[in-house]
N, C-alpha and C positions, 0 to 999 in steps of 0.2 A: 503493501498499500504505499502510496507517495506521500509524502510528509507536507502538513497545509503550510500556507504562508505563512498564518496566525502563528503556529509551532517555532518555524525558524524564528519570526520575529521575536517571540517570547525568549529561544533561547539566546538571541545576539543580548539583547535588552538584560537578560538576567548575568548573561558574561561578563559584558561590559561593566553593569553598576557594580555587580560581585567583583572583579577585579580594582573599578577603584576603592571600595573599601578596605580588599584584603589591602591594599598598597598602604591608605592613611591609616590603617588598624595599625596594621604591625610596625609603620614607624612611630606611633604612640606606644604600643606595647613594648616592642622588640628595641626599637632605636636603630633599626636596620633602614634604609634606602635614604639616608641622612636623616633619618627621625629624633625625636628627641628621647623620645626613649618612656616610660613608667613616669621616671621621676621628674624629667623636665616636662611631662606632660600634667602632672599633678603639681606643679609651679605654676604653669600656666591658666590652668583652672582655677587654681589659688586666685593671681593677680586678676581675674577677670571675675569674682566672687562668685563661683561655683561652690555650694557648700560641698562638705566631706571630700576636698578636692581630690585625694590619694584615693579612697573608694571607688569614686565617680570616675575617676581617670582609668582605674581598673577594669570598672563595668562599659562604660565607652568603647573603649579602645578592643577590650574584647569582644565586643557585640559589633563593631565593623571589622573584625577580623574574622572570626567564626562566621558574623552574620553573611559577610562577604562570602566565604567559602561554599555557607550552605545554598545561597543564591547561584554561584558559577555550576554548581552540580546540581541542583533542583531538588536540594533534601528540605522538606517540611519550609518550603519555600513561602508558603503566604505568613504564618509566623515571625520568618526571620526579616521578610519584608516590613511586620507589623512591627516588628520591634528597632528595626532602622529606622522606621518614618520617625519611631518615637526620638530618636538619637536626632533626627536632623529637626524636629521640632523645635528638642532645646536648644540645638546650634542655629534655628533662627529666632528664639525669644533671646538667646544671647548677644547677637549681634543686629538687632532688630534697628538699634539706636543708631547704627551707620548708614541708614539708607536701603537702598534696592542695588546699585551699582556694585559687583563683587570686585572691582579695581579699587573702591572704595573703603574696603572691606565690609559690603553690605550682604543682602541676604540672599540674593541671584543664584549664586550654586547651593547651598544647604537647600534652599525653595523649590529649585528644580530635581535635584534628587530626592526630595521629601515624595513631591508630585509623584517621579515615575517610581518608587518603592510603593507607595500607596496605588498606584494603578497595577502595580506584580501582584500585590494582597488581593487584588478583586479578580484577576484576571488567574492568578495561579500558575504554575509553571508549564504548561505545556506539556507534548509529546515526549520531547526530547529531555528526560528530567530521571531524577531517580524517584521522585515523587510517583512517577507516572509509573514505573515498574514497581515498587513497593505499597503505593495503597491499594490498589487491587488486592492484593495477598494480603496485608491487615485486615482488609475490611472484610474476606472470606473468613479468616480466622474468630476475628469478632462477631460476627453472625452468627458462626457457629457453635462458640461459646454460649451465645444468647440464647440457639433455639436452645443448647444443653441445659441451658438454667429454667429457662420456662416450661421445660420440658420434666424437670426434676422439682418442680411445685409441688409442694401438696396438693390435690383435687380438692375444692369445696364439697362441703357436706351436701349429699341431695337430701331433699325434703321430702 
């Protein structure tokens, strides 16, 4: 069966946005690609007034890194996209005083990523994903267990 254009489009969106998050998240988390690492990220978070900067640096950079990986392979795509949408909503709220234009430190970039992520959460992963491979199998197992539980329930006393 030929792939639909939608499935190819979803794969391209997931791969591109996921790669962006893996790149930026690993900069914050691990200090690779010239990034600040977790200590530098925590210092930056403290400087811009984010509460519990060290904890939030860990949470945000881990969400970006591992959420990005999940998007790339299409595993738990909707929850990963929603988590990253939340991260981008925080980013937008933190930089909102700088206007719209990204050249002035504005909301343009995190807003666009957030909108793409929210759309991904609505659309799902598409056929080229681990979700498409694993979810039907997990659904069958769940339905089988549910059916067994219903069959094992005691029958109501007949009048």
